[in-house]
C-alpha positions in Angstrom: 17.5 11.6 26.2 15.5 8.7 27.6 12.1 8.0 26.1 9.1 7.0 28.3 6.2 7.4 25.9 7.8 6.4 22.7 8.5 2.7 22.0 10.1 1.1 18.9 7.2 2.3 16.8 5.9 5.5 18.2 3.5 5.9 21.1 1.2 2.9 21.6 -1.3 1.5 24.2 -4.8 0.5 24.9 -7.4 3.0 23.6 -8.8 5.5 26.1 -6.2 4.5 28.6 -3.0 6.4 29.1 -1.1 7.1 27.0 -3.8 6.5 24.3 -6.3 9.1 25.5 -7.6 12.2 23.7 -5.9 14.4 26.3 -2.5 12.9 25.8 -2.9 12.9 22.0 -3.7 16.6 22.1 -0.7 17.3 24.4 1.6 15.2 22.2 0.4 17.2 19.2 1.0 20.5 20.9 4.6 19.5 21.9 5.4 18.0 18.5 4.0 21.0 16.7 6.0 23.3 18.9 9.2 21.3 18.1 8.6 21.5 14.4 7.5 25.2 14.3 10.2 26.6 16.5 12.8 27.1 13.8 11.1 29.9 11.9 7.8 31.8 11.5 6.6 30.4 8.2 3.5 28.3 7.9 4.1 24.7 8.8 2.1 21.6 7.6 1.3 18.2 9.1 -0.3 15.3 7.3 -2.5 13.0 9.4 -3.7 9.6 8.4 -5.2 6.6 10.2 -6.3 3.0 10.0 -9.8 1.7 10.6 -9.9 1.4 14.4 -12.9 2.9 16.2 -10.6 4.9 18.4 -9.2 6.7 15.4 -12.3 8.9 15.5 -11.4 10.0 19.0 -7.6 10.5 18.4 -7.7 12.2 15.1 -9.7 15.4 16.2 -7.5 15.6 19.3 -4.4 15.6 17.2 -5.9 18.1 14.8 -6.8 20.4 17.7 -3.3 20.2 19.1 -1.4 20.9 15.9 -3.7 23.7 14.8 -3.5 25.3 18.3 0.3 25.9 17.8 -0.2 27.3 14.3 0.3 24.2 12.1 -1.8 23.7 9.0 -3.3 20.2 9.1 -4.0 18.0 6.1 -6.2 14.9 6.8 -6.4 12.0 4.4 -8.5 9.4 6.3 -7.7 5.6 6.2 -4.5 5.0 4.3 -1.5 2.7 4.9 1.4 3.9 7.0 3.8 4.1 4.0 1.2 6.3 2.2 1.5 8.9 5.0 5.3 8.8 4.8 5.0 9.3 1.0 2.5 12.1 1.2 4.6 13.9 3.8 7.4 14.2 1.3 5.0 14.8 -1.7 3.3 17.7 0.0 6.5 19.2 1.4 5.1 18.9 4.8 7.1 19.2 8.0 5.6 16.2 9.7 3.5 13.1 9.0 1.3 11.4 11.6 -0.2 7.9 11.4 -2.8 6.8 13.9 -2.4 3.1 14.1 -1.4 0.2 16.3 -0.3 -1.8 13.2 -0.9 -5.5 13.8 -2.4 -5.1 17.2 -6.1 -5.8 18.0 -8.7 -3.0 17.6 -8.7 -1.9 21.3 -5.0 -0.8 21.0 -4.0 2.3 19.0 -0.8 4.3 18.4 0.7 7.4 17.0 3.6 7.2 14.5 5.6 10.3 13.5 7.5 10.9 10.3 9.8 13.8 9.6 9.8 15.9 6.4 12.0 13.3 4.7 9.4 10.6 5.2 11.6 8.7 7.7 10.5 7.9 11.3 11.9 10.3 13.9 15.1 9.5 15.6 15.3 8.5 19.3 16.9 11.8 20.0 14.1 13.9 18.5 11.4 11.7 20.2 13.2 12.3 23.5 13.1 16.1 23.0 9.4 15.9 22.2 8.8 13.9 25.3 10.4 16.6 27.4 8.1 19.2 25.8 5.1 17.0 26.4 5.8 17.3 30.2 5.2 21.0 29.9 1.5 20.3 29.2 -1.0 21.3 26.5 -1.1 25.0 27.2 2.5 25.9 26.5 3.4 27.8 23.4 -0.1 28.2 22.0 -0.4 30.4 18.9 -2.1 33.8 18.8 -5.6 33.8 17.4 -4.5 35.1 14.0 -1.8 32.4 13.8 -4.0 29.3 14.4 -3.6 26.6 11.8 -6.1 25.7 9.1 -7.5 22.2 8.5 -8.1 20.7 5.1 -9.0 17.3 3.7 -6.9 15.9 0.8 -9.5 14.3 -1.4 -7.2 12.6 -3.9 -4.8 11.1 -1.4 -5.9 7.5 -2.1 -5.3 7.9 -5.9 -1.9 9.5 -5.3 -0.8 6.5 -3.2 -2.2 4.0 -5.8 -0.1 5.6 -8.5 3.0 5.7 -6.2 2.7 2.0 -5.6 2.2 1.1 -9.2 5.3 3.1 -10.2 7.4 0.5 -8.3 6.3 -2.3 -10.6 8.4 -2.9 -13.7 7.3 -0.9 -16.8 5.8 -3.0 -19.5 4.8 -5.8 -17.1 1.2 -6.5 -16.1 -0.5 -9.1 -13.9 -2.9 -10.4 -16.5 -3.5 -14.1 -16.1 -2.8 -14.1 -12.4 -5.5 -14.8 -9.8 -4.5 -13.2 -6.6 -6.2 -13.4 -3.2 -5.4 -10.4 -1.0 -6.3 -10.0 2.7 -6.3 -6.4 3.9 -6.9 -7.3 7.6 -10.0 -5.0 7.6 -7.4 -2.3 7.9 -5.9 0.8 6.2 -5.4 -0.8 2.8 -8.9 -2.2 2.4 -9.6 0.0 -0.7 -6.2 0.8 -2.2 -4.7 -2.7 -2.2 -7.3 -4.5 -4.3 -7.4 -1.5 -6.6 -3.7 -1.6 -7.3 -3.8 -5.3 -8.3 -6.9 -4.8 -10.4 -5.5 -1.9 -12.3 -2.4 -3.9 -13.1 -4.6 -6.6 -14.6 -5.0 -9.3 -12.0 -8.1 -11.2 -11.1 -8.6 -10.2 -7.5 -10.2 -12.1 -4.6 -10.6 -9.6 -1.8 -10.5 -10.7 1.9 -10.6 -8.5 5.0 -12.1 -5.5 3.2 -15.1 -4.8 5.3 -13.9 -2.8 8.4 -16.3 -2.0 11.1 -14.0 -0.3 13.6 -13.6 -3.5 15.6 -12.5 -6.3 13.2 -9.1 -4.9 12.2 -6.5 -7.8 12.4 -9.2 -10.1 13.9 -8.5 -13.6 12.6 -7.2 -12.0 9.3 -4.3 -10.3 7.8 -0.5 -10.9 8.1 -0.7 -12.0 11.7 -3.6 -14.5 11.2 -3.3 -15.8 7.6 -5.3 -19.0 8.1 -8.4 -17.7 6.4 -6.4 -16.4 3.4 -4.7 -19.9 3.2 -8.2 -21.4 2.8 -9.3 -18.8 0.2 -6.2 -19.4 -1.9 -6.8 -23.1 -2.1 -10.6 -22.8 -2.5 -10.4 -20.3 -5.4 -7.3 -21.9 -6.9 -5.4 -18.6 -6.7 -1.9 -18.4 -7.9 -0.8 -16.6 -4.8 -2.1 -14.9 -1.6 -1.0 -11.5 -0.2 -1.6 -10.8 3.5 -1.2 -7.2 4.9 -1.5 -6.1 8.5 -3.7 -3.3 9.9 -1.6 -0.4 8.6 -0.2 -2.4 5.6 3.5 -1.9 6.4 4.1 -5.6 6.5 3.6 -8.5 4.2 3.1 -12.3 4.5 2.7 -14.4 1.3 0.7 -17.6 0.8 1.7 -19.9 -2.1 -0.8 -21.7 -4.3 -0.7 -24.7 -2.0 -1.8 -22.6 0.9 1.6 -22.6 2.7 2.7 -19.4 4.5 5.9 -17.6 3.4 7.5 -15.3 5.9 9.6 -12.1 5.6 12.9 -13.9 5.5 12.0 -15.8 2.4 10.6 -12.7 0.8 13.8 -10.8 1.5 15.8 -13.7 0.0 13.7 -13.7 -3.2 14.0 -9.9 -3.7 17.7 -9.9 -2.9 18.4 -12.6 -5.4 16.3 -10.9 -8.1 17.8 -7.5 -7.5 21.4 -8.8 -7.4 20.9 -10.5 -10.8 19.6 -7.2 -12.2 22.4 -5.1 -10.6 19.9 -3.2 -8.5 21.0 -4.4 -5.0 23.1 -1.8 -3.1 25.4 -2.4 -0.2 26.3 -6.0 -1.3 23.7 -7.5 0.9 20.6 -7.2 3.1 19.9 -5.6 6.5 17.8 -7.7 8.9 17.5 -8.2 12.6 18.6 -10.7 15.3 15.3 -12.6 14.7 16.1 -13.5 11.1 16.7 -17.2 10.4 20.2 -18.7 10.0 18.9 -20.2 6.7 18.7 -16.7 5.3 22.2 -15.9 6.3 23.5 -19.1 4.7 21.6 -18.6 1.5 22.9 -15.0 1.1 26.4 -16.2 1.7 26.1 -18.8 -1.0 25.2 -16.1 -3.6 28.0 -13.8 -2.3 25.8 -11.5 -0.4 26.1 -10.3 3.2 23.4 -10.3 6.0 23.8 -7.5 8.4 21.8 -7.8 11.7 20.5 -5.0 13.8 18.3 -4.7 16.9 14.7 -5.8 16.5 12.5 -3.0 15.0 12.2 -1.7 11.5 13.4 1.7 12.6 16.9 0.2 13.4 17.0 -1.6 10.1 16.3 1.6 8.2 18.8 3.6 10.2 21.5 1.1 9.3 20.4 1.0 5.7 20.6 4.8 5.4 24.0 5.0 7.2 25.6 2.2 5.1 24.2 2.5 1.6 21.8 -0.5 1.6 18.5 -0.4 -0.3 16.9 -3.6 0.9 16.2 -4.7 4.5 13.5 -6.0 6.7 12.2 -8.3 9.4 11.0 -11.9 9.5 7.6 -10.6 10.6 7.1 -9.2 7.1 8.4 -5.6 7.2 10.3 -5.2 3.9 12.0 -1.8 3.4 13.1 -0.8 -0.1 14.5 2.7 0.1 14.6 3.0 -3.7 10.8 3.3 -3.4 9.8 4.0 0.2 11.1 5.3 3.5 9.4 2.7 5.6 8.0 -0.8 5.3 5.4 -1.0 2.5 3.5 -4.3 2.2 2.0 -3.4 -1.2 5.3 -2.4 -2.8 7.0 -5.5 -1.4 4.1 -7.6 -2.8 4.6 -6.1 -6.3 8.3 -7.1 -6.2 7.3 -10.7 -5.4 4.6 -10.6 -8.2 7.1 -9.3 -10.7 9.4 -12.3 -10.1 6.3 -14.6 -10.4 5.4 -13.1 -13.8 8.9 -12.9 -15.1 9.8 -16.5 -14.3 6.4 -17.9 -15.2 6.8 -20.4 -12.3 4.6 -21.3 -9.4 4.7 -19.4 -6.2 5.8 -22.5 -4.2 8.7 -22.9 -6.6 10.1 -19.3 -6.4 9.3 -18.5 -2.7 11.0 -21.4 -1.0 14.4 -19.9 -1.5 16.2 -21.5 1.4 15.7 -24.3 4.0 15.1 -22.6 7.4 17.1 -23.6 10.4 14.9 -24.9 13.3 13.5 -21.8 15.0 10.9 -21.3 17.8 9.3 -18.1 18.9 6.9 -17.8 21.9 5.3 -14.8 23.5 4.5 -14.3 27.2 2.0 -11.6 28.1 2.5 -9.8 31.4 0.9 -7.1 33.5 2.1 -3.6 32.6 3.9 -2.9 35.9 5.7 -6.2 36.1 9.3 -6.4 34.8 10.1 -10.2 34.5 13.4 -9.7 32.7 14.8 -7.8 35.7 14.4 -10.8 38.1 17.5 -12.8 39.1 15.7 -16.1 38.3 15.0 -15.1 34.7 18.5 -13.7 34.2 20.0 -16.9 35.6 17.8 -19.1 33.3 18.7 -17.1 30.2 22.4 -17.3 31.0 22.2 -21.1 31.5 20.3 -21.6 28.3 22.7 -19.4 26.3 25.7 -21.4 27.7 24.1 -24.7 26.8 23.3 -23.6 23.2 26.8 -22.3 22.8 27.9 -21.8 19.2 25.2 -24.2 18.0 22.4 -21.6 18.3 21.1 -18.2 19.3 18.7 -17.1 22.0 16.9 -13.7 21.9 14.8 -12.6 24.8 13.3 -9.2 24.7 10.4 -7.0 25.7 8.2 -6.0 22.8 8.3 -2.3 22.0 4.6 -2.2 21.1 2.8 -4.6 23.4 3.1 -5.9 27.0 4.9 -9.1 25.8 8.2 -10.8 26.4 9.3 -12.5 23.2 11.5 -15.6 23.5 13.1 -16.9 20.3 15.7 -19.5 19.8 17.2 -21.1 16.7 19.9 -23.6 16.0 20.8 -26.9 14.4 18.7 -29.2 16.5 14.9 -28.7 16.6 14.5 -30.5 20.0 17.2 -28.5 21.6 15.7 -25.2 20.3 12.3 -26.0 21.6 13.6 -27.0 25.0 15.5 -23.8 25.2 12.5 -21.7 24.5 10.2 -23.7 26.9 12.7 -23.3 29.7 13.0 -19.5 29.4 9.2 -19.1 28.9 8.5 -21.1 32.0 10.9 -18.8 34.0 9.4 -15.7 32.6 5.8 -16.9 33.3 6.8 -17.6 37.0 8.3 -14.1 37.3 5.3 -12.5 35.7 2.9 -14.3 38.0 4.8 -12.9 41.0 
């Protein structure tokens, strides 16, 4: 079934504007609750977490009201990373997990991510069925008064997640002697991330740990690592860790202040796991956006790179279907199904830190695993009702550029599933040719967006 509300990462939009209103959140909770309670008459449980956005205080009670109105018991946990909600859904044997977050987006956006009882994001098919039920409105299928759900706060949720993350770090290894700067993006990991590193023995320099409801992802975190780069150099840290607003993605800064993206992180972990015999599926699952350099590097060490559509949900689906345990995106989503069911920035960071400790080398030496091929990515913002990619002029430009690049490169033009953006990416052998290709397509999209 076609999905209208759900994008590549749940429902997302500008806060207090459709679909991110309290009314729609309540209606979505009623529909989702009905879907998950329809199989039997037992008590059903939903876990709800959030990041630090101001609008979370509006959306959380709306969701609680919706789920309890159809008879689901609700467990709230407050601000915690997205992967923590996936983990707690499984740990509590809940039927559903809900994360209120717009991930790396600015504070005035928000979103609703849904996880099934296995901790994995819901499939397109299930989301389509829920959308059909949303259209029936918020008053359909309400429970009798004696069947209303109860609401309870899980007070030790933070501690549970901290122990879960630490369990992914090699036994017998500690971070003593390492000075680590960590930027939590004023988001969901602002308490748990520094605590994990401190408990493992590191000297911790905390950045982006003072959320005020407005400053999540603002000039900080994985999307804006510039401040972290400065802090690493100023404090002479061995490494910097940058998370995004819901801590499901990771960007690393080496001791020189240079940024390391998700492709290099995947290459590092893949090599380490392959040597230890831990890598499954003979390779890594990534997306069309991943750099040619990653593919070449993996081939040199006899590993495969499998590419999927853009979006961590598609990476995970392929991993589950084909027996892989490592996958991710250049943007910093790293999925390790031996430990987690979705991208987990903290768990990924600990894998990097384990290699750093075990090799006793500098971050700049271990994290520059391959030489990236020339690659350019630009975003074009457009009005919500405009469809630039449907215009003949843009289609003609894309076709012409693809023909010119030929086998020397790749062009990927797509609408973001989480923001009103057109993303234009090209990579190839010649830096000038790649830049020209992106500039030409961007210009065509901008003209179409302007009308």
